[in-house]
C-alpha positions in Angstrom: 17.7 -73.4 183.7 17.4 -72.6 187.3 19.7 -70.1 188.9 23.2 -71.4 189.2 24.1 -72.1 192.8 26.7 -69.3 192.8 24.2 -66.8 191.4 21.7 -67.9 194.0 24.2 -67.3 196.8 25.2 -63.9 195.4 21.6 -62.8 195.4 21.1 -64.0 199.0 24.2 -62.1 200.1 22.8 -59.0 198.4 19.4 -59.3 199.9 18.4 -56.5 202.2 20.6 -53.9 200.5 18.9 -50.5 200.2 17.6 -50.2 196.6 18.6 -47.2 194.5 14.9 -46.2 194.3 14.7 -45.7 198.0 14.6 -41.9 198.9 17.3 -42.5 201.5 19.8 -44.0 199.0 23.2 -42.1 199.0 24.8 -42.2 195.6 28.1 -40.8 196.8 28.3 -43.3 199.7 27.6 -46.2 197.4 30.3 -45.1 195.0 32.8 -44.9 198.0 31.7 -48.4 199.1 32.3 -49.8 195.6 35.8 -48.2 195.5 36.6 -49.6 198.8 35.5 -53.1 197.8 37.4 -52.9 194.6 40.6 -51.8 196.5 40.6 -55.1 198.2 40.7 -57.2 195.0 43.8 -58.9 193.7 45.2 -56.8 190.8 47.0 -58.9 188.1 50.3 -57.6 186.9 50.3 -55.8 183.6 53.6 -54.7 181.9 52.6 -51.0 182.0 49.6 -49.2 183.4 49.3 -45.5 183.5 46.6 -42.9 184.0 46.3 -40.6 180.9 44.5 -37.4 180.1 42.6 -38.4 177.0 41.7 -35.1 175.6 40.4 -33.9 178.9 38.8 -37.2 179.7 40.5 -39.1 182.5 41.4 -42.7 181.4 43.7 -45.5 182.3 45.8 -47.2 179.7 46.9 -50.8 180.0 49.9 -52.1 177.9 50.5 -55.7 178.2 53.6 -57.4 176.7 53.2 -58.1 173.0 50.0 -56.1 172.5 49.0 -55.8 168.8 45.5 -54.3 169.0 43.8 -51.7 171.2 40.4 -51.9 173.0 38.3 -48.8 174.1 36.6 -50.0 177.3 33.5 -48.5 178.9 32.7 -49.7 182.4 29.2 -50.7 183.5 27.3 -49.4 186.6 24.0 -48.1 185.2 25.8 -45.0 184.0 25.8 -43.7 187.7 28.2 -46.0 189.4 31.7 -47.5 189.0 34.9 -46.0 187.5 38.3 -47.0 186.2 39.4 -48.0 189.8 36.3 -50.2 190.4 37.0 -52.0 187.0 40.8 -52.0 187.4 41.2 -55.7 188.4 39.0 -57.0 185.7 40.5 -54.9 183.0 44.0 -55.9 184.0 43.0 -59.5 183.7 41.4 -58.8 180.4 44.4 -56.9 179.0 46.7 -59.8 180.0 44.3 -62.4 178.5 43.6 -60.8 175.3 47.1 -59.3 174.7 45.6 -56.0 173.7 46.2 -52.5 174.9 43.1 -51.3 176.7 42.0 -47.7 177.3 39.5 -47.7 180.1 37.5 -44.4 180.0 36.5 -42.6 183.2 33.5 -41.0 181.6 31.3 -38.4 183.3 28.3 -39.9 185.2 24.8 -38.8 186.1 23.2 -37.3 187.9 26.0 -34.8 188.0 26.6 -35.0 184.3 23.6 -36.3 182.2 23.3 -37.5 178.6 25.1 -37.0 176.3 28.2 -36.3 178.6 29.1 -40.0 178.7 29.0 -40.8 174.9 30.7 -37.5 174.2 33.6 -38.5 176.6 33.9 -41.8 174.8 34.2 -40.0 171.4 36.8 -37.7 173.0 38.8 -40.6 174.3 38.7 -42.1 170.8 40.0 -39.0 169.2 42.8 -39.1 171.8 43.6 -42.6 170.6 43.7 -41.6 167.1 46.4 -39.0 168.0 48.7 -41.6 169.5 50.8 -43.0 166.6 51.7 -46.3 168.3 48.1 -47.0 169.1 46.2 -45.5 166.1 47.9 -47.8 163.7 46.6 -50.9 165.5 43.3 -52.7 164.9 40.8 -51.1 167.4 37.8 -52.6 169.2 35.2 -51.2 171.6 34.1 -53.1 174.6 31.7 -52.6 177.6 29.5 -54.2 180.0 25.8 -53.2 181.0 25.7 -49.4 180.7 29.2 -49.6 179.2 27.8 -51.9 176.6 25.4 -49.2 175.7 28.3 -46.7 175.5 30.5 -49.1 173.5 27.7 -49.7 170.9 26.8 -46.0 170.7 30.6 -45.2 170.1 30.7 -47.7 167.3 27.5 -46.3 165.7 28.9 -42.8 165.9 32.1 -43.7 164.2 31.3 -46.1 161.4 34.3 -47.9 159.9 36.6 -47.0 162.9 36.5 -50.3 164.7 37.4 -53.9 163.8 34.8 -55.2 166.1 32.4 -54.6 169.1 32.1 -56.8 172.2 29.2 -56.2 174.5 28.4 -57.9 177.8 24.7 -57.8 178.8 24.3 -54.4 177.2 21.7 -51.9 178.8 19.8 -50.7 175.7 16.0 -50.3 176.2 14.6 -47.5 178.3 11.1 -48.7 177.7 11.7 -52.0 179.4 9.5 -53.6 176.9 11.0 -57.1 176.7 9.5 -60.1 178.4 12.7 -60.7 180.4 11.9 -57.7 182.6 9.0 -59.7 183.9 10.4 -63.2 183.7 14.1 -62.9 184.4 14.6 -60.1 186.8 16.6 -61.9 189.4 18.5 -59.5 191.5 17.9 -56.5 189.2 14.5 -54.9 189.8 13.0 -53.3 186.7 12.2 -50.3 189.0 15.9 -49.9 189.5 16.6 -50.1 185.8 14.1 -47.4 185.3 15.8 -45.3 187.9 19.1 -45.5 186.1 17.5 -44.2 182.9 15.9 -41.5 184.8 19.3 -40.4 186.2 20.9 -40.6 182.8 18.4 -38.9 180.5 18.6 -35.0 180.7 15.2 -34.6 179.3 12.3 -37.0 178.5 12.9 -36.8 174.8 16.4 -38.2 175.3 14.9 -41.6 176.1 14.1 -41.8 172.3 17.5 -40.6 171.1 19.5 -43.4 169.3 22.6 -42.2 171.2 20.8 -43.2 174.4 18.6 -46.0 173.1 20.7 -47.5 170.3 18.1 -50.2 169.4 16.3 -47.2 167.8 19.2 -46.5 165.6 18.8 -46.8 161.8 22.6 -47.4 161.4 22.9 -50.7 163.0 23.9 -52.2 159.7 27.1 -50.1 159.7 28.6 -52.0 162.6 31.6 -54.2 162.4 31.6 -57.8 163.5 30.0 -57.9 166.9 29.8 -60.2 170.0 27.0 -60.0 172.4 26.9 -62.1 175.7 23.8 -62.2 177.9 23.0 -63.7 181.2 19.9 -66.0 181.4 18.5 -64.5 184.7 18.8 -60.8 183.7 16.2 -58.4 182.8 18.5 -57.2 180.1 18.7 -60.5 178.5 16.1 -60.1 175.8 17.2 -56.6 174.6 20.7 -57.9 174.1 19.5 -60.9 172.2 17.1 -58.6 170.2 20.2 -56.6 169.2 21.9 -59.8 168.0 18.7 -60.5 165.7 18.6 -57.0 164.4 22.3 -57.1 163.5 22.0 -60.4 161.8 19.0 -59.2 159.8 21.1 -56.1 158.8 23.9 -58.4 157.5 26.3 -57.7 160.3 28.6 -60.5 161.3 27.3 -61.3 164.8 27.7 -63.9 167.6 25.3 -64.1 170.5 26.0 -66.2 173.7 23.6 -66.7 176.6 25.3 -67.7 179.9 22.9 -70.2 181.6 22.0 -69.8 185.2 23.8 -66.5 185.5 22.7 -63.0 186.7 23.4 -59.4 185.7 26.9 -58.3 186.7 28.7 -61.6 186.9 31.4 -60.8 184.4 33.7 -58.9 186.7 33.6 -61.3 189.7 35.9 -64.2 188.8 36.2 -64.9 192.6 32.5 -65.5 192.8 31.3 -67.0 189.5 32.9 -69.9 187.7 31.4 -68.5 184.4 33.2 -65.0 184.7 36.7 -65.9 183.5 35.3 -68.2 180.6 33.4 -65.2 179.4 36.6 -63.2 179.5 38.4 -65.7 177.6 35.6 -66.0 175.1 35.8 -62.3 174.3 39.6 -62.5 174.3 39.5 -65.5 171.8 37.0 -63.6 169.6 39.3 -60.5 169.6 42.3 -62.7 168.7 40.3 -64.3 165.8 39.4 -60.8 164.6 43.0 -59.6 164.9 44.2 -62.5 163.0 41.7 -61.8 160.1 42.8 -58.1 160.1 46.4 -59.0 159.9 45.9 -61.9 157.4 42.7 -60.8 155.4 43.1 -63.7 152.9 42.9 -66.4 155.7 
């Protein structure tokens, strides 16, 4: 399918932006622009939202009315960009729709803090959850988009048996950029930029082969709980996410893969721009509700 008109317009609006690969690109300034743009977004009401110190890792905890499960959330942004404030509106909406508590982790980012700082922070935040009696007793899921999808997957692999499910949105998994979609579907996301993100994230060249950075290389994929993977048709990351679905299915993991036709990388958070964004959020929420129901009523 051709680009959805909304995706085409989004790419047109972004044309001319300085790429991250330009020597003059300013990471700090871009982070501030992202935060300023996020501050203008409508923020849905959630019964309780509080910033917490999750074992030394900053995080934001969302507690909607009637929550009966908890989701550990890792934001996207190429490991380098975004934070809990930039993702706040989307996570609020997700918490309300899914009726789950959500802990959004403000993990350390490169280039100031390179691998394995981010997955280590996710592990620390999970330990903090385990120390909260009212949350530790609930079914737990891990969720992330793009680079956050990588971190969510790695967190599940590091903690086999801990999660009831894993939900990934166009996860960023392959530092080798070896899949065809890097050449055939790179609309609005230049493969050179993808390589730049990996270069910022890895502390040493050998890290690019470590399964905690490149989880497609893991020999423990079969330990994962039920998993949902959503990809975008016009996204260089499409094929690696769909390859993960195949690997999990072959390993005997209960897995569902969905490709969103006409869509580009990054659409999930922007419900005011993409008609497909909120249905994707509802799909993940519905999948979580199904998993929660099976956890509470295992014979059904």
